[in-house]
N, C-alpha and C positions, 0 to 999 in steps of 0.2 A: 504493500500500500505506499502512497506518497501523503506528506502533508508538507504544504508552503506555508510558511510562518509571516502572515501576514501584517506586520509589526511595528415544519414539515408542510401537507399543501392549501394552508386558505389562510392572511393575513386576517383572519377574527377569530383565528383559536380552535377552529371547528375541522371536522376529517374534509379531504378530499379525496380522499384512496389513496396518501400515498403511498408507492411502495407496491400497491396492488395493482396498477394499468394496466391495460390489456392492450398495448399497440400491437402495430402488424409486424413488429422486425423478429425474427424467428432465434434471432440469439447468438448468431453465427460472428457477429460484429462481435462478443466478445472476448474473442483469441488479437481482436487491434484493439484491445484497453490499455490502458497506462493509468495505474493507479500510485497518488503521490502521496509521502509524508514526505516535504521538505522544509528547510531552513525557515527561520522565520521573515517575514515581508510586510507585516503592516506595523501601525505607528509604534504599537503597545508588546509588540513583538508576539501574538497571537497568530498560532500553525492553523492553518485551512487545510482541509483533507479536498483533495484535487483528484478527478477522473478526465483523463481525453483518452477521445474516441476516432481511430482514425480511418480513413477510405479503406478498404480492404483490396488482399491482393496488391499492395504497398502502392498504390493512386496515389498521388500527386494529389490534395486536396485541392477545390475548386476555391475555398473560402473557410472563412474560422465564425463558425458561430459558439457563443459566451454563450450559457446558460445559467440562469438568476432566479433561484429561486425566492416562494414567500416566507412571513415572518409564523414563526412558532411551530406550529406540528408539523413544518416542512420541511425538506433537505431536497440531498441534491437525486434523492430515487426516483422522488416522483417525475422527474425530467426522463431517469435512466430507462425506467421501466415504463414510459409513453412513449415518446419519439425521440429519443436522443440515437439510439442503433440505428434507425431508420434514415436518420439524416449523417449519420455517419459513412451507411451504404449506400444515400446518393451521391456522395464524394465530396461531403465539408466536414473539416476537421474539427471536432463536437468536444469542449471544453464544461467541464461542469466542476462546481464549488461547492460543498455545505458553507454556507457563509457564519459567520464566528457565532457558538453559542449553539446552532444546532447539527444535525447530523454527529460526524467522527470529526467536528471539528471541535477547537479548545471553545472552550467555556468561560472568560473571565468573568469575574464578578460586576466590573463594570465596561462602558463604552461602546454603547451599543445606538447612539446619533447617527443619521442618515448619512452626515459627512464622513461617520466613522467606516462606514458600511461601505461608502465609495472609494474611499482612500485602501480598506483593502485592493477592492477590484481592481485601483490602480495602480498597485505595488504586485497583485497576484502573477498580472500582467508582463509587469517588467521582471518579475521572478520565473518567466516562462518565457521568456525571449519571442515573447511575441508582437511587436510593433506594427503589422502593417494593420491597417484599417478590419477591426470586426463586426460582426453584426450580434448584437446584442438581443437576446431573447428574457423577458423577464414574464415571470409570472406573479400577478398582486404585487404586493413589496418591491418584487424583483422589481419588477416592472418601473420601478420609483426611482429605485438605486440605477435602472438604467438610462432613464431620462437625467439625473443628476450627473451621471459620468459624461454624458453626451456635450453636456451644460459643457462641463470640467474641460474635457477634451474633446472639444468637435474634429481635431484632424484623427483621433484616429476610431472611428464611429464610420462604419459602412453603411449602417444604417439603424434601427429599431422596431423588433417587435413586441406588442404586447399582448398578456391576457387578461383580462381583468383588470388594469394598474391605471394610475394615472401618477400626473407630477406631482409632486410634494407643494403643493399649494398652500393657502390659506384653508380652504375647505377638504384639502385631503388631510393639514393635521386634525381639525373637527375630529372627521370621523374616524381616522385612529384611536385619537386620544378616547375618544368614546367607549370604542373597541374593547382599549386596552384596560381602560375603568372597568369595563363588563368582563374582562377574561379576569381580571385581581378577584372582583367579587364572587364572580362562579367558583373558578377553578383553585383560587387560594385559601377564600376565608370559607368557602364552603367545598372546599376540595371532595371529600368524601360522601357529601351527598352529590354533588352530579358528578363524579367519578363511576356514583352505584347508576344514576340515569343514564348517562351514555352506553357504558356496559349494557343495559336494560332494552335498550333502545334505538342504539346504533351500531353494537356487539363489538367485539373482544379487540379487534385492530383498531376502531376508530379511539376504543379505552385508552388503550397503550399508547396512540398520539395525545391524544387528551392531559394523559399524567404526566407525559415529555411536554408538554407543554408549561401544566403545572409548576413542574420541579424548574422551567429555568426563568420563569416568572418569579417564585421565591427564590431563588437562589441568586440571581442578578437584578441588576436596577433597569434592566430592559423597558419593564413600565412606566418609567418613570424619564427614562436616558430619550427616548423616539418621541413622543408630545414635545420634547424641546432641542429637535432640529428645527433649523433653519428653512424659514419655506420661499418659495421665491415668485414673481410677477407673474402674471399673465405674457408679457413682452419679454421674460427672460423667456420661460417657454416657446413664444413665438420665432425667438434667435435662434431657437433649432433649426438645422438647415441640411440635415440629412431625411434620407425616406424613412416614414413613419407608418406603420401597420400596428392598428390595435381590434383587437377582436374583443367581442364581450356575449353575455351567452344572453338569451333577451328576458330571460326570469329575476335574475343578477337585481341587486338593490345596484350595479352601476350602471344600470340600462339609463339611455338618453347622455353618459358619459360622450356619448359618440359626437355629438349636432357640437356640445363644448368644446370637444379637442380639435373640429373640423375648423370651429369658428377659429378659432385661435394658432391652430397650425393647417391653414387651408390646405397644403397639400399631401395630408393625412387622407389612406386607404384606410375604413373602415369595416368588419365585418359584424353582423349581430347574431347569434345563431341560437334560430328558434329552440323551445323547447327545455333547451340550457342556459343553468343558473350557474354561480359563481367558480363553479367548482370543472367547470367547462374545461382543464386538461385533462382532468384525470377517466373524466365521462364520454368524452369524443376527440380521442389520442389523433385517431386518423385522421379526421377535417383537418384538425391544427395541423398537423402534419404535411397536409397539400398545398396549407396556404404558408406553411414556414420554406416548404422548397420552393412555391411559384414563388413566394416576396424577395427571397435572397438569391435564387438563377436568375430575377427579373431586376438587380440592381449590379452596375460595375463595379468589380472588385476593387479597382483601385482608387474611383472614386464615390463609390456610393449610392451617383445618380440612378434612377431609377430612368431604365432605357423604354424608347416609344414601343418597343418588339417584346417587351415583357410582358408575360401572359397576366392574364385578370386574378384574383383572389377571391371574385367574385362566383357565387354560385344558384342556381335556379330554386332554389328552396332556402336559400337564406335570406337576411334583409342588408343589402349592400346600400349602406348609409352616403356615400363620394355621390 
């Protein structure tokens, strides 16, 4: 395994099926995986667990996709068991990592503001010697990290694809603060009762994820740190120049977010998936994979500019808000 010193799935502390996805990958790409436990690369020496998947048969990758998971119950497993092997099989170099405090990465007692997560990504890519423009793919909080990284390093981002995510605006801060307050009340103050309910109504797997989230909130300052993150203005969001793909579930609380995002970033391509909620990555991995491959292969690998011949990312059964 490999750790990179940087110094599960949903951002609301509920289960998204992390680790139990059913992507279309066959598992053959596991032979092309590299698991890292490396030297520290974060601002406070926190080590991050990293996994890389390469195209099969030694083919050179056509582009690099960096997959960033969500908060609390999530980890890189949500990507590995859904779309990551298929992205590598299609010719991409895939980089996944457990964000600080999650999965097999180290769990410091403090240091969980958004800027620190962004710095982790920055130093991680430096340690991996990934210097060319990359495609950032973020689920929920991972999408917020992707937007923030693109604002900090526009020259290093070929494109952003976010799933059920939004930039770190004032409205985001209000929402994430409320979510974390509920998590503290339900999974810390009333942990035993909450875990018993989750186990009885959502199953053992979801209960394990909830228990892990409770431990993270109880043993660190993440619930206090994230709400203290710096926010960005609509003007700063509008300054993002790389192509942006945003995918939302029609039944999600974020439904309607696509209209705001398009008003701020007119070039954004948005797709709304009918019948899907917040856990769209786990519940519709095949469609997510198709959207990501279409999007990434439609961007110029050197500049990130969407080509005029790029395949459309919408489908007849979906609402394409663009």
